[in-house]
C-alpha positions in Angstrom: 306.5 3.1 228.1 304.9 6.0 226.3 302.4 7.9 228.4 300.1 9.2 225.6 297.3 10.6 227.7 296.1 10.8 231.3 292.6 9.7 231.7 290.9 9.2 235.1 288.1 7.1 233.7 287.4 3.8 232.1 285.7 3.3 228.7 282.2 2.2 229.3 280.6 0.2 226.5 277.0 -0.5 226.0 275.6 3.0 226.3 274.8 5.6 223.7 273.6 9.2 224.2 271.7 10.8 221.4 268.9 13.1 220.5 267.4 10.4 218.3 267.3 6.6 218.5 268.5 5.7 215.1 270.0 2.3 215.8 268.2 -1.0 215.8 267.6 -2.6 219.2 269.9 -5.5 220.2 267.8 -8.7 219.9 268.5 -9.8 223.5 267.3 -6.4 224.9 263.9 -5.7 223.5 263.5 -2.4 225.3 266.7 -0.8 224.3 265.8 2.8 223.4 262.2 2.5 224.6 261.7 2.1 228.3 259.0 -0.4 229.1 256.1 0.4 231.5 256.2 -1.0 235.0 253.1 -0.4 237.1 251.7 -0.1 239.7 254.2 1.8 241.9 255.1 -0.6 244.8 254.3 0.7 248.2 257.0 0.9 250.8 256.6 -1.5 253.7 259.6 -1.2 255.9 260.5 -4.8 255.5 264.3 -4.2 255.0 265.1 -4.3 258.7 263.6 -3.4 262.1 264.8 0.2 261.9 262.8 0.8 258.7 259.9 -1.2 260.1 259.8 1.2 263.1 260.0 4.2 260.8 257.1 3.0 258.7 254.9 2.3 261.8 255.4 6.0 262.8 254.8 7.2 259.3 251.7 5.2 258.7 250.2 6.4 262.0 250.7 10.0 260.9 249.5 9.5 257.3 246.3 7.7 258.5 245.3 11.0 260.1 246.0 13.2 257.1 243.5 14.6 254.6 244.1 14.3 250.9 245.0 18.0 250.8 247.6 17.5 253.6 249.1 14.5 251.9 249.5 16.4 248.7 251.0 19.3 250.6 253.8 17.1 251.9 254.7 15.9 248.4 255.5 19.4 247.0 258.1 22.1 247.6 257.5 25.5 249.0 259.5 28.7 249.1 261.6 29.1 252.2 265.1 29.7 253.5 266.5 26.4 252.2 267.3 25.3 248.6 264.2 23.2 249.0 261.4 23.1 251.6 258.7 20.5 251.8 255.2 21.0 253.0 254.3 20.9 256.6 251.3 19.8 258.7 251.5 21.8 262.0 248.5 20.2 263.7 250.3 16.9 263.8 253.8 18.3 264.4 255.0 17.4 260.9 257.6 20.0 260.0 258.8 21.3 256.6 262.0 19.5 255.7 265.0 21.6 254.7 267.0 20.4 251.6 270.4 21.8 250.7 273.3 21.4 248.3 276.1 20.3 247.8 277.8 16.9 247.8 281.1 18.5 248.8 279.9 21.1 251.4 276.9 23.3 252.2 276.6 25.8 249.3 275.9 29.5 249.8 276.3 29.6 253.6 278.8 31.2 256.0 281.0 29.3 258.5 280.9 26.0 256.6 283.7 24.0 255.1 284.6 23.4 251.4 285.5 19.7 251.2 287.2 18.0 248.3 284.9 17.0 245.4 283.7 13.5 244.7 286.4 12.5 242.2 289.1 13.6 244.7 287.9 11.8 247.7 287.3 8.6 245.7 290.9 8.8 244.5 292.1 8.1 248.0 290.9 4.5 247.7 290.4 4.7 251.5 287.1 3.4 253.0 287.9 5.0 256.3 288.5 8.4 254.8 285.4 8.1 252.6 283.3 7.5 255.8 285.0 10.3 257.7 284.2 12.6 254.7 280.6 11.6 254.8 280.4 12.0 258.6 282.0 15.4 258.6 279.6 16.5 255.8 276.7 15.2 257.8 277.8 16.9 261.0 277.8 20.3 259.2 274.4 19.7 257.6 273.0 18.7 261.0 274.6 21.7 262.7 272.8 24.0 260.2 269.5 22.2 260.8 269.4 20.8 257.3 267.2 17.6 257.2 268.2 16.4 253.7 271.7 16.6 252.1 271.5 16.6 248.3 274.4 14.1 247.9 276.4 11.9 247.4 276.5 11.7 243.6 277.0 8.4 241.8 275.8 9.9 238.5 277.3 11.0 236.2 279.4 7.9 236.1 281.6 9.5 233.4 280.3 8.0 230.2 280.9 11.3 228.4 284.5 12.4 228.7 283.7 16.1 228.6 280.6 15.9 230.8 280.2 19.1 232.9 279.4 17.3 236.1 281.8 14.3 236.0 283.7 15.8 238.9 280.7 15.5 241.2 280.6 11.7 240.8 283.0 9.5 242.6 284.6 7.4 239.8 284.0 5.9 236.4 284.7 2.6 238.0 281.3 1.4 239.2 282.9 -0.7 242.0 284.9 2.1 243.4 282.0 4.5 243.0 279.8 2.0 244.9 282.2 1.6 247.8 282.4 5.4 248.1 278.6 5.8 247.8 278.1 3.3 250.6 280.7 4.8 252.9 279.6 8.4 252.4 275.9 7.6 252.8 276.6 5.8 256.0 278.7 8.8 257.3 276.0 11.4 256.4 273.2 9.4 258.0 275.2 8.5 261.1 275.1 12.3 261.7 271.3 12.1 261.6 270.9 13.7 258.2 269.1 12.1 255.2 271.5 11.3 252.4 270.2 11.7 248.8 271.8 9.4 246.3 271.8 11.2 242.9 271.3 11.5 239.9 269.1 8.4 239.2 269.8 7.6 236.4 272.0 8.0 233.3 272.6 11.8 233.7 275.8 11.6 231.7 276.0 14.9 229.9 274.8 18.5 230.3 274.1 19.4 226.6 270.4 19.1 226.1 269.8 17.5 229.5 266.5 19.3 229.6 263.8 20.0 227.0 264.2 23.4 225.3 263.5 25.2 222.1 265.8 22.7 220.5 263.4 19.9 221.3 263.1 17.1 223.8 266.0 16.4 226.2 268.6 13.9 225.1 267.9 10.2 225.7 270.5 7.9 227.3 269.8 4.6 225.6 271.2 1.7 227.6 270.8 -2.1 227.4 269.8 -4.0 230.5 273.3 -5.5 231.2 275.1 -2.2 231.0 272.3 -0.5 233.0 272.7 -2.9 235.9 276.4 -3.6 235.9 277.6 -0.1 235.3 275.0 2.6 236.2 272.8 1.0 238.9 275.7 -0.6 240.7 277.0 2.4 242.7 273.4 3.3 243.9 273.0 -0.2 245.2 275.7 0.3 247.8 274.1 3.5 248.9 270.7 1.9 249.3 272.3 -1.0 251.2 273.5 1.5 253.7 270.0 2.8 254.1 269.9 5.9 251.9 266.5 7.5 252.7 266.3 9.6 249.5 267.1 9.3 245.8 267.0 12.1 243.3 265.7 11.4 239.8 267.4 13.1 236.9 266.5 15.5 234.1 267.2 13.7 230.9 265.4 10.8 229.3 266.5 7.2 229.7 265.5 5.0 226.8 263.2 7.8 225.7 261.4 8.2 229.0 262.1 11.2 231.3 263.9 10.3 234.4 261.3 11.5 236.9 258.5 9.7 235.1 260.4 6.6 234.0 258.4 3.7 235.5 261.0 1.1 234.6 263.7 3.0 236.5 261.6 4.1 239.5 259.0 1.4 240.0 260.8 -1.5 238.3 264.5 -1.2 239.3 264.7 1.2 242.2 261.6 0.3 244.3 261.1 -3.4 243.2 264.5 -4.9 242.3 266.5 -2.8 244.9 263.7 -2.6 247.4 264.2 1.1 248.1 262.2 2.1 251.2 262.8 5.9 251.1 261.4 8.6 248.9 262.2 9.8 245.3 262.6 13.5 245.0 262.8 15.3 241.6 265.8 17.3 240.5 264.9 21.0 240.7 262.3 21.6 238.0 262.9 18.1 236.8 259.2 17.0 236.8 257.8 16.8 233.3 254.3 15.6 234.0 251.7 15.2 236.7 249.8 12.0 236.6 252.6 10.1 234.7 255.3 11.0 237.3 253.0 10.1 240.2 252.2 6.7 238.9 255.8 6.1 237.8 257.1 6.4 241.3 258.0 10.1 242.0 257.2 10.9 245.6 258.2 14.6 246.1 258.5 17.4 243.6 260.9 20.4 244.0 261.3 23.3 244.4 257.5 24.1 244.1 254.3 22.3 243.2 255.3 21.6 239.7 252.5 19.7 238.0 251.1 18.7 241.4 249.6 20.7 244.3 246.0 21.3 243.4 246.4 19.3 240.3 247.5 16.2 242.2 244.4 16.6 244.5 242.3 16.8 241.4 243.9 13.7 240.0 243.3 11.7 243.2 239.7 12.9 243.3 239.0 11.8 239.7 240.9 8.5 240.1 243.8 9.0 237.6 246.1 8.8 240.6 244.9 6.5 243.4 244.8 7.7 247.0 246.9 4.7 247.9 249.7 6.0 245.7 249.4 9.5 247.3 249.4 7.9 250.8 252.6 5.9 249.8 254.3 9.2 248.7 253.6 10.8 252.0 254.4 7.6 254.0 257.8 7.3 252.2 258.7 10.9 253.0 257.8 10.6 256.6 259.4 7.2 256.9 262.7 8.7 255.8 262.3 11.5 258.4 261.6 8.9 261.2 264.3 6.5 259.9 266.9 9.2 260.8 265.0 9.9 264.1 264.7 13.6 263.1 261.5 13.8 265.2 263.7 14.0 268.3 265.0 17.6 268.8 266.4 18.1 265.3 267.9 21.6 265.1 265.8 24.3 263.4 267.2 25.4 260.0 269.8 28.2 260.4 270.4 28.8 256.7 269.3 31.6 254.4 269.3 31.8 250.6 270.5 35.4 250.7 273.3 35.0 253.3 271.6 37.5 255.6 273.6 37.8 258.8 270.9 36.4 261.1 272.1 32.8 261.2 275.9 32.9 262.0 276.1 29.3 263.2 279.7 28.0 262.8 279.7 24.3 261.9 283.3 24.0 260.7 284.7 22.2 263.8 288.2 20.9 263.0 287.3 19.7 259.5 290.1 21.6 257.9 292.5 18.9 259.1 290.4 16.2 257.5 290.2 18.2 254.3 294.0 18.5 254.2 294.3 14.8 254.8 291.9 13.9 252.0 293.5 16.5 249.8 296.9 14.9 250.1 295.6 11.3 249.9 293.6 11.9 246.8 296.5 13.6 244.9 297.8 11.2 242.2 301.5 11.1 241.2 301.4 10.5 237.5 305.0 10.9 236.6 308.1 11.0 238.8 311.5 10.7 237.0 314.5 10.2 239.2 312.4 10.5 242.4 312.0 14.2 241.8 309.2 14.3 244.3 309.0 14.7 247.2 311.3 17.7 247.5 313.9 17.5 250.2 314.3 20.9 251.9 314.5 23.0 248.7 316.0 26.4 249.0 315.1 28.0 245.6 311.9 27.4 243.7 310.2 29.1 240.7 306.4 29.1 240.5 304.4 29.6 237.3 300.8 29.5 236.2 297.4 31.0 236.9 296.4 28.1 239.2 299.2 28.8 241.7 297.4 31.6 243.5 293.8 32.6 244.5 291.6 34.4 242.0 292.5 38.0 241.9 288.9 39.3 241.9 286.6 38.9 244.9 283.6 36.6 244.9 280.6 38.0 243.1 278.4 36.6 245.7 279.3 33.7 248.1 275.9 32.2 247.7 276.4 31.7 243.9 277.4 28.5 242.2 280.9 27.2 241.9 282.8 28.5 245.0 281.1 31.8 245.1 281.6 32.7 241.4 279.0 33.0 238.7 279.2 30.1 236.2 280.9 31.3 233.0 280.0 29.3 229.9 283.2 30.3 228.2 285.6 29.0 230.8 288.0 26.2 229.9 290.2 27.1 232.8 289.7 29.0 236.1 291.9 32.0 236.6 292.9 31.1 240.1 293.6 27.8 242.0 290.7 25.4 241.3 289.2 23.8 244.4 285.7 22.8 243.1 283.6 22.8 240.0 280.8 25.1 239.0 277.1 24.7 239.4 274.9 23.5 242.3 277.5 20.9 243.3 280.1 23.6 244.0 280.9 24.3 247.7 281.4 27.7 249.3 284.8 28.0 251.0 285.4 30.1 254.1 288.9 30.8 252.7 291.2 29.2 250.2 294.8 28.2 250.9 296.6 28.5 247.5 299.6 26.4 246.5 301.7 29.5 246.4 300.7 30.5 249.9 301.5 27.0 251.3 304.8 26.7 249.5 305.8 30.2 250.7 305.0 29.2 254.3 307.1 26.1 254.0 310.1 27.7 252.3 310.2 30.6 254.7 310.9 28.1 257.5 314.1 27.1 255.6 314.9 30.7 254.7 314.4 29.8 251.1 313.7 31.9 248.0 310.7 32.0 245.7 310.3 33.6 242.3 307.0 33.6 240.5 305.0 34.6 237.4 301.3 33.8 237.6 300.2 35.4 234.3 302.7 34.9 231.4 302.2 32.2 228.8 305.9 32.4 227.9 307.7 33.5 231.1 311.3 34.5 231.4 313.8 31.7 232.0 314.1 30.8 235.7 317.0 32.1 237.8 320.1 29.9 237.3 320.0 28.7 241.0 316.4 27.6 240.9 316.2 23.9 241.9 312.8 23.3 240.2 310.1 25.0 238.3 306.5 24.3 239.4 303.8 24.9 236.8 300.2 25.1 238.0 297.4 24.6 235.5 293.7 23.5 235.7 290.7 22.4 233.8 287.3 23.8 234.7 283.8 22.3 234.3 280.4 23.1 235.5 276.8 22.0 235.6 274.7 23.4 232.7 277.3 22.9 230.0 279.9 20.3 228.9 283.6 21.0 228.4 284.6 22.2 225.0 287.9 20.3 225.1 290.0 18.1 227.3 292.9 20.5 227.0 293.6 24.1 226.4 296.3 25.8 224.3 297.4 28.4 226.8 298.2 25.9 229.5 300.0 23.5 227.2 302.1 26.3 225.8 302.9 27.5 229.3 304.2 24.0 230.3 306.2 23.7 227.1 307.7 27.1 227.4 308.8 26.6 231.0 310.1 23.2 230.3 312.2 24.5 227.4 314.2 26.6 229.9 314.0 24.5 233.1 315.5 21.0 233.3 313.4 20.1 236.4 309.8 21.1 235.6 307.0 19.8 237.8 303.4 20.2 236.6 300.5 20.3 239.0 297.0 19.9 237.5 293.8 20.8 239.4 291.0 19.4 237.2 287.4 18.5 237.1 288.1 15.3 235.2 290.1 14.0 232.3 292.9 16.3 231.1 295.0 15.1 228.2 298.7 15.8 228.4 300.0 14.5 225.1 301.5 17.9 224.3 304.2 17.8 227.0 304.1 14.6 229.1 307.1 13.1 227.3 309.2 16.3 227.4 312.5 15.2 229.0 312.5 18.3 231.3 309.1 17.5 232.7 310.3 15.3 235.5 307.1 15.0 237.6 303.4 15.5 237.2 300.7 15.6 239.9 297.0 15.3 239.3 295.8 17.3 242.3 292.0 17.0 241.5 289.7 19.3 243.4 291.0 19.4 246.9 288.8 21.9 248.6 289.7 24.9 250.8 293.0 23.5 252.0 294.4 23.1 248.4 297.9 24.4 249.0 298.4 22.7 252.4 297.4 19.3 250.9 300.3 19.6 248.5 303.0 20.4 251.0 301.9 18.5 254.2 
């Protein structure tokens, strides 16, 4: 059977993403392309279960003692050591909550682990590993004193094949993504940390995700059936497991911005799904003051946005009711009490500039789990004549830029994408790719490259390695080489979408090696779909591994 392309996604019908809504609305969906108003914003009541009921009793008791100014203070972000810091009320013992990235590990901090990315852990199809992944993440967040983890991510679902953040999501299959969201949420919150399900909703591309000089942000126009069956579904599993926070997204949905979309926030999230926690904006994602408050936004980040003094003014003049403001504060404090964080929760030991004043090591033995997930999430795409696994090889030839670590040092470990500045021109990453770029990228304490791990294994057998990490058309392998391993990758990042699903250099490299090596094995580290039409049917390409984004133990996960 011809393998024409390798796509780790499913085609999702029923959604369009465009700057303008030029099509006519389907007759059965009257609000396609224009989100209907749903008001008022329903108040949380803690009716889901006794645990939420108890949390709401505590929260209401505190909110009943707050002034309007204090309530407004809780609903906004402040500068601090964390990625986000909420307001505090010291006289009542209400602390500032610490928010931090990322879904695959704490970004920009020392002595933390870099876990596999969302698409990789979901590829294990293992509920137990998904839970252990969430629990280990939660333990590290807790150890650093972080109240709110900004993950897991169910959106983007992967509607746009070249979407820059597809790797952060779990799967393009809503059912698999939902199972993963539930297990990871439960794991994070079992560690005592608030999980934030994101990005609600329809954040399916980076191009024009926000308003700019080009005009309004793009609008993801979706009919009701596709909305519920595809995009809402994964979040439902997260909420079922008690997710105490949901992050609203940048772009518009049916022509209404995500953080002021009353249909999505008031109608679906808080009414249909009965969400008891709080809605936090994506950073600088608030586009209005009164409209976002009445539509169901509860907390704005990373500063006051359109709120602060303006929210107090809106309450005083009646455009936002004090009941709505009280509900915002109550939901935030209910989430805090739902996780029992009022009982001796650690003080935050993180710093945005990596100053060496908080050297708290939270890595524990998570490297073993990272290796296990890395191996379990690696997908064998092609394997002619049982080429893999190797059986005690003595002579291997290694090719490709992805086989070893990046030659240059990190610009700054606190930066996005594994410590590297996001480069808008990258199609590939010149070094082994363990995570994507942007706020969802983890910060590894070290990286075990495939070359390092293979070298360690072969040395035990007194084997021989030959390598060329840089050439597009390397010299033919030594005659005694048993196999040629070619390592390539496909990079993606927040803030821009991929230019292509392939790249000429990598395809040429594979073809050139295969032309001279009858046993060529290709390993792809990728942020998502990577087409392989150029060489997948080559008779000398005997095996292909889709190795995803395996985290800091990349090499070990291939040879364990």
